[in-house]
N, C-alpha and C positions, 0 to 999 in steps of 0.2 A: 504493500499499499504506500501511497506517496504522502509522507508525514509533512512536508513543507506547507501544504495547503491548510491544515488546521491551524498551524502557527501563524501563517500570515493572515488568516481570517481572524484570530485573537488580536493580532496587531491592529488591524483596522477597527475592529469592534470596540476595544478599549480606547484606541486613539479618538474615535467619535464620542464616547462616554466622557472622555477627559475635556472635550470641547464644551459639553453642556451641562454636565453633573454639577460642577462647581458654583455655576452661575444661575442656575434655574430659580432658586429661592431668592436670590438678589433681584433677579427679573420681577419677581412677584412684589417684592419691597418696592422696586421701582415704578411699578404699576400703581402704588398706593393702597395696596390690598391691607386688610387688617390682619392682625395675628391669628385671629380665629379662621379666616379665609386661608391664609397661608397654611395653617395647621391641617385644615381640611384637604387641601390641594396635595400637600405632602404625605398626610396620613392615610389617604386611600390608596397609595401606592402598594403597599405590601398585600392589602385585600384583594385588589385587582390583579395583582401578579400572582397570587395563589390560585384564584378562581380561573383566570385566563390561561395561564401555562397548563394546568390540568386539563382544561377543555382542548387547547390546541394540540397537545401531546398524545391525548387519548384519540382524538379524531385522526391524527397522523398514524398512529399505531393501528387503527382499524382499517383504514384506507390504503396504507403503505404509500402516502403521498408527502413524505417528509420534505423533499426538495421543493415541490410546488408550495408547501405552506410555509416553508423557511422563505421562499422568494416573496410570498404575498406579505409576510410579516416584516421582512427587511424594508420592501418598497413601502410599505404603510408607514413605518417609522419614518423614512425619508420624507414622504409627503406631509406628515404631521409636523416634522420639524421644520419645514419650509413655511407652513402655514402659521406655526405657533406665535411667533414674534408679530404677526400681523394683527393680532386680536389684543384688545384693550379692557374689555368688561369682563366682570368675573364670571358670569354664567358660561358664555362661549370659551373662555379659558379653561374652566372646570371640564367642559365636554373635550376640548382637545387634550387636556391633561389626562383624561380617562382613555382616550383613544390611543395616545401615546403609550400607556401602560399597557392596554390590551395587546398592541402589535409587539411592543419590546419583550413582554413576557416570556414567549417561547423561544426567543432567538438563541439565548445561551444554553437552555435545555437541548435544543436541536444540534448545536454546535458540539455540546459535550457528548451527546449520544454518538454523533457521527465520528468523533475523535476517538472515543473508546473502541468503536468497531473498526477503525482504520489502523489503530495500533495493534490490533489483535492481542497477543500474548505479551506484547512488550508494554506493560502497564507502567513500568518505571519511567518512560519518556513522557508521561502525561504532564508532569510537572514542568517539563522544558517545553513542551508546547503552550501550556499557559504562560510561560514566561514571555511569550510573544505579546500577549496583553500588558503585562507589567512594563515591557520595553515601550510599547506604544504609547501607554498612558503617560509614562516618565518624560519621554520625549516631546510629546504634544502639549501636555498641560502647561509648561511655562510659556510656550510660544503662544497658546491660545489666551492666557492671561494678558500677555502684552498686547494682542491684536484686540482683545475686548477692551482693555484700557484705552486703547487708541481710537477704536471704531464704535464702541458702544456694545451693550448686552445683546442685540440682536444678532451680532455675528457670531455668538456662541451657538445659536440654533443653526444657522446657515453652514457655518463650519463643520459642525457635527454631521449634517445632512451630505455634505460633500464627501467626508470620509467615509460613512456608511454606505454611500452610493459607489464609490470605488471599491469598497469591500464587497459590494453585491455579486460581482462575476466570481470572485473567489469562493463565495458560499456555494456556488454552483458546482464546485470541485469537490465538495463533500460527499462522502459515501455513508449511507445509512444501512444498518444491518435489519434482519427481519425480526418481529416481534416472537417471543417464545410463546408456546401454547398457553392458553389461559389458566388452565389447570395447574401447570407447572409453575407458571409465575404467581398464581394465588398461593400455591403451598410454600413457596419460598417468602412471601410476604408474612405469612401466618408463622413461619418459623422464626422469622426476624422478630416480630412483635411479642413473641414468647422469650426473646433473649434480653436478660436485664441489661446487659452491656450496651445493647443496641439502643434501648429505651433510654438509658443515661446519655447516650450520644445525642439522641433527638432532643432531650431536654436541653443539654448544653448548647446544641445547635440553635435551638429556639431562643435561649436567653442571649446568646451572643448575637443573633440575628436582630433582636429587639434593640440591643445596646448599639449595634452598628448603624440601625436605621435611625436611631435618635440622633447619633453623631453626625451621620451624613447630612440630616435635614436641618439641623439647628446650629452646627458648627459655624458653616460659612456665614450666616448673617450677622454673627457677634462681632 
């Protein structure tokens, strides 16, 4: 399997994230939204992500249309990012924020699923592939900050859209495996849920995710 493609996709995915993630709450502030409104806009993200990602991935597993759905999600994110800074009123911004999270939710799960299939038995190289995202974020974030400082917050959305659009052809190179039989998968899930160490891991992951969400959403405006 060709491993440079997942690495390159992670590079562009997190480069695009670096362009918009640090500035989106600042953009809400710049629009004059209240703390309650900003809290609603940022607080709905994990809820929408949980529901939307589950629906996208379940549908992809049933239909075996992972690449098609990944394409729709990627292009949906690009279109939303282009439109996002054109809106000024809370209600339309709330709608476009919901759409952004709906389209963004399955992108990383789809990419990770393809990556794990493409690396086959070489699971140890997964961290090196995700390093592409770290490099992309690290290289782009300082330049995005300088560009936003000079050109304004709208550039954050459009810069992210450009990088994700460039990453779109790379997403077409990802290869997806076939879903296991439902009975086999169900048995594995049942076994995991009976494993105390797995349940402890889920609790730790939940608490860590809650802390990370609070940090990401409220650190930048301070």
